[in-house]
N, C-alpha and C positions, 0 to 999 in steps of 0.2 A: 685309522687313528683313533681307536677306541679308548675311552677313559678306563683307567684301572678301577676295578670294583672296590668299593669302600668296605673295609672289614666291619662286620657287625656280628654280635653273638646270636642274633635271632635267625631262626630257620628261614630260608628264602620262600617268598610267597609262591613261586613256581612249584616248589616241592610240596607245599601244603595243598596247593590247588589240585595237584595230581591225585592226592588222597581224597579230597573233597568231591572230585568229579565222579568217583565210583564208590559211593557209600554202601554199606549193607542195606538192602532194601527193607524198609519198614514204612508204616503209614506216615511217620514223621519225616523220614529222610527223603521220601518221594514227593513231598509237598514242596511247591516253589518257595515257600517261606524259608526253607532250610538251606537253599543254595547260598554259597558265598556271594556277597553283594556284587563283586566284580566279575563273577561268572554268570550272573543272572541278566540275560539280555532284556527280558521283559521289564525288569526293574530299571536298568540303565536307559531304556527308551521311554520311560515315563516323562510326562511333560515337566514335572518338577525337577528332573535331572538335567534339563537343558544346560544350566551353567557348568555342570560337570562335563558334559559333552563338548562344550566350548573349550574348556581347559584341555581336554584330551586332544582335540584337533589342533590346538596351539602347540602342545608339548610333543606329540609324536614326531612330526616332521622336524621340529627344532632339535630334538635330541639326535635324530638320525643324521641330519645335515651337519651338526656339530661333530658327531663321531666320524663322518666322512671327510672332515677337515675342510669344509667349504666356508671360506672366510667372506667372500662376496660373490654376487651374481650379476650377470648381464641379462636383464629381463626382456623378453620379446612378446609384444602384444600384436594382435592382428586377426583378420578374418579367418573363420573356419571354412570359408567357401571358395577362396581363390584357388584355382587349380595349379598343380605343378605343370611344367611344360609338357611332361609325358601324358598328362591327363586331358589336355586341351581338345584333341580330336575326338575322344570318347564323349566329352561334354557336348561338343558340337553335334555329334551324331544323335545324341539323345534329345536334342531340342526339337519339340514337336509343334511349335507355333511360331508365327513371325515375331510375336512379343517375346517369347522365350529365347528365340534366336538372337534378338537384339541384346537381351540381358547377357546371354552366353558370350557374345562378342566383347562386351565390356569386361566380363570376368576374364576372358582369354587375354585381353590386353594387359591385365594385371598379373599374369603369370610371371612376368619379369620380377615381381616383388618376391615370389617364392625363391628365385635364384639369388636375389640380393640378400634375403634373410639367411639363406644357406651360406653364402660367402661371408657375411658378417659374423655369423656364429663360428665359422671356420677360423677367421682371423683372430677372434677373441680367444678361441680355444688353443691356438698355437703359441700363446705366450709361454715363455720359459718359466718353469716353476719346479720346485722340489716336490717330487711325487709323494714323498713321505710327509711333507709339510702342508700348511694351509694353502688352499687354492683360491685365486682371485678370478673375477670375471667368468665364473662358471655359468654356462648358458642355462637359462631357466625359462620354460614356456608353460602354457596351459596344458601341455601334454597331448593335445588332440591333433586333428589333421591340418592341412594347408600351411599357413604361415608358422604355426606351432611345430608341425612336422619338419618344415624346412630348417627351423632353428636347431632342433635336436639332431637333425640329419647332418648339419654342418659340423656340429661338435663331434658326432660319430665319425665323420670323414677325417677329422683331426686325431682320432683315437683318444678323445677326451670324454670324461663323464659329463652328463647333463641332467637337469632336473625337469620333471613333468608334474604339474599340479592339476590333476583332473578334478572335475566336479560332477556329481551325480545329476544327470539330466533325464527328462521323461523318456527320451530315446537313448539307449545305451551308447556311450562314446568311449570306446576302448583307447587306452594309451597308444600313441603311435609307436612303431617298431624301433625307433631310434633312441627313446628315453632309456637311460641306464636303469635296469630293473630295480636296483636297491635304492634309487632316488625317484621312484615313481609313486606318487601319493594320490589318494582319493579323498575328496572333501564332500561333506554334506552342506556345510555353511559357507556361502559366498564370502561373508565377512572375514572368516578365518583364512580362507584361501587368499583373499586380497592382502591380508596382513603378511602372509608368507611371501607373496610376490615382492614386497617392498622391504621386509626386515633386513635383507642382506643386499639389496639392490645398490649397485655402484654406477649403473647406467641403464637406461631403458630405451629400447627401439620400438616405435609404434608405427605399424604398417596400416594401410587402409583396412577398415573393418566396420562392423555395425554396432548395435547397441552395447554389446559386451566390451568392445574395444573403447567406445566412447566413455562408458562407465569407468573403466580402469584408468584411462587417460585423465579424465576430469577429477577423479579422486586424487590421483598423483599430483596434478597441478595444484589442487586445493591444499594438499598437505604441505607442498613446498611454499606456496604463496603465503600461507598462514604461519610458517615457521615451525610447523609440527614435524617437519622432516628436512634434513639438510639438503641443500641444492646439489643435484647431480645432473649429468648430461641427459637430456630428454630429446630424442631424435624422432622427428616426424618424417617418414618416408613419403615422398610424392607431393610436392607443393601444389600441383594441379588438382589432385584429389582433394586435399584439405581445403584449398581455396574454393572449391566447388561446393563442398558439403558444410563448410563452417567458416563464417566470417569473423575471425578473431579481432581484426581491426575495428569492426563495428561495435564490439563489446567495449573497446577502449573509447571509441568516439561517443558512445552512449553514456560513458562515465561509470559503468558497472564494474569495470576492472581498471587498473592503472595502466598507462602506456608501458610502464616498466615490466608489467606482467607478461608482455609479449616477448620479453627476453628470457623467459623461463624455458622456452623450447627452441629447437633449431631445426630448420628444414634441410633435408638431404635427399639425394637421388640414388646414390650408389653406396655399396658396402665400404669401399675404400675411403670415400668421403666421410662416412659415419665413423669409421674406426680412427681416422686421422683426427677428427674432432674430439673423440673421447680421449685419445692419447694427449692431445694438447691441453684439454681441460684438466686432465689428471695431473699433468706436469705443472700447470699454473696453480692448482690447489696445493700441491706438495711444496711449491716455492713459497706460496703465501704462508704456509704453516711454518 
């Protein structure tokens, strides 16, 4: 669904860039100062160019997602450490201490969330749509392993495209094999990545996770709470997990949030329950409009 090129009398930058990349060697042309600004990595990576890099990380995915006809997304947040059911035994075999074995068993118990994420992504991706037209509820994950992989895998099972928003980390994290290659993006700035998670979000599923998952969840809740973002279905998988690691009711009891803020999210246990809730909320929103 690519946009038609706008007619302009100017020569395209790509053509000029080709010439500029191979100049006749002279003392002047071989000096970095002579490079075209947008072909000069050293220049683009200067501290002063950070605002330009912000803009580029905002624009590149936005343009490509628009060209792909993606109208809205179903975002999946969750741990990068929860194993798939197929990985559980290998994880157990690698546990080399009683403490580690205890942790592994708790992770193994969460393998069911991998399956629920995969099923939910499949359900969202099976919606009828015109392949040539805009697509709604396109699965979007952080592009990595575990819950993220499960989400992209579910979309892949349905033969549907899905988005992966990877972030550069100290230890390389490759995109999982189920992300649609043309919708696989890499970010340097967490802030821009988080913007892209929510710019098209029509629903968000949050599975058990750590610091990153909490960061994404609480930013989302804050945006909705403060009216910076329209209210959408926010699904928290696993009431037992969330009740153990986070006492939301205590925040209301202490007066630091409103009791009504507890209605911003909804606890679910299964993919079917989650998808039913999203469909009901979508229908209610459409009726109210």
